[in-house]
C-alpha angles and dihedrals in degrees: 000000000000118000140163106254129189108235090186138329126284137063129002089281091077090068108100130178108226142159113257134166119282115257117256121250111224125204093269096036138093123217110219131198101221116228097176141354135185140225126251133184088248088065091059091050092048090050089055092049094250102109113035123192111266117260130023116348107265123232088245117030108217119177125214134104105200142035147177123206151113126293110243099172137018129203122245093256098045117120130182096025132081142183110287096029115137109234142168134193151144128272138187087237143318105080095122087087143089091248137026133183123210142154110286092231090058094066133070129201116262112243115242088241092067124080118213095262091050092047091053089055093057116063107063096035099043099037090048093048095045093046092050093051091048090052088053091051094233112200129192111274096028122124125240135197115201118193119206086025095179096053120102093259092040094055090045092050092051093052095044092047089051094055089045088059101253117163133215103016111195124188139189125214139159098249144023089245091062092044090052090055091051093047089056089058099049108289110145099199133009131207119201097212095199090063102025135047106237095210091057092045094048090052090050095046093049098039089248095306098108128216129294097224135024122193105200132191097169107066124182101024092053100039099095094047092042091056091047090050096056123102124225108303089008123165128222118194118188116206100161141033105206090135098049140282106253128063142145117261124210100225091184091066090044091056100038095049094035091233129181121217117187140163131213140188132175104194100069097039119114114264090251091061092046089053091052091051091047094050092048089052090049092054100043108025110024094070089057090051090049090054093041093238084123120032140181117245118221119197100182139351121216130190114253093250090051092067093122090056090048091053092049089051093051090051089060088067090220099119125111106204127342134348110218133201112212112207093202097047 
């Protein structure tokens, strides 16, 4: 099969389309013919040699954390799925390929309402966002601040929080164009962080109370202001470290406001935990995708062999929503 293989670590030029062996289909696995996949920040880090795929180093290092495609083979112990079913799911790596193999419980069927490109833009963003909000115990009527609001996960978190009854939902982004896109999907108030201090704006928008939940992709550089922006018994969940990994923490505020600070990651979790997150997404979010009350947002679609161009585009930080690789383009 054809796959995008790392022939070294560095810039987009290390991404090479090559022929490699097909993945094996175990007794509890499904073998899927990939129709489309999507880019994630983790792919850029892996390409630079900073975020290797969990487990032993594979013979061929293929990036990619999500896929949508058709089942072409099922293992002997697979139930509920059959050859020809349209499915999507998350992986620890390897989705930049014509075929992937994964545990059958780690995929969900693609709703008829979603085209292949749309389906490929769903798994990583929506499962990550839903899982993060569940960990925070979001309840109807609580307020949420979403950083990087126009990213794939950010736009997913906004839509999921909206259907869960969150109010208000506040988001930060680098430009008014990105904020406008988030507002169209349920954001109540946007903060352009290059012109406005989000801590000051959150205090103004909440009459000094702060927000109940913060979904953060930035990490160290936002930690102090995140803590100061939380309401009593507020929860901060960190799902990205674009702003660094080390910061000082005001434990006095943590104690006095009874705050919770947590981190989460999907990629390195055991397959059992990924299955739990996938099944929870299937129950709570997939019906909204099927009825188009929640939708994936695609910024650009690239042909499979234009993967280096797609990576270079993602590094420009201009995208609103997901960047998709179409295997048939």
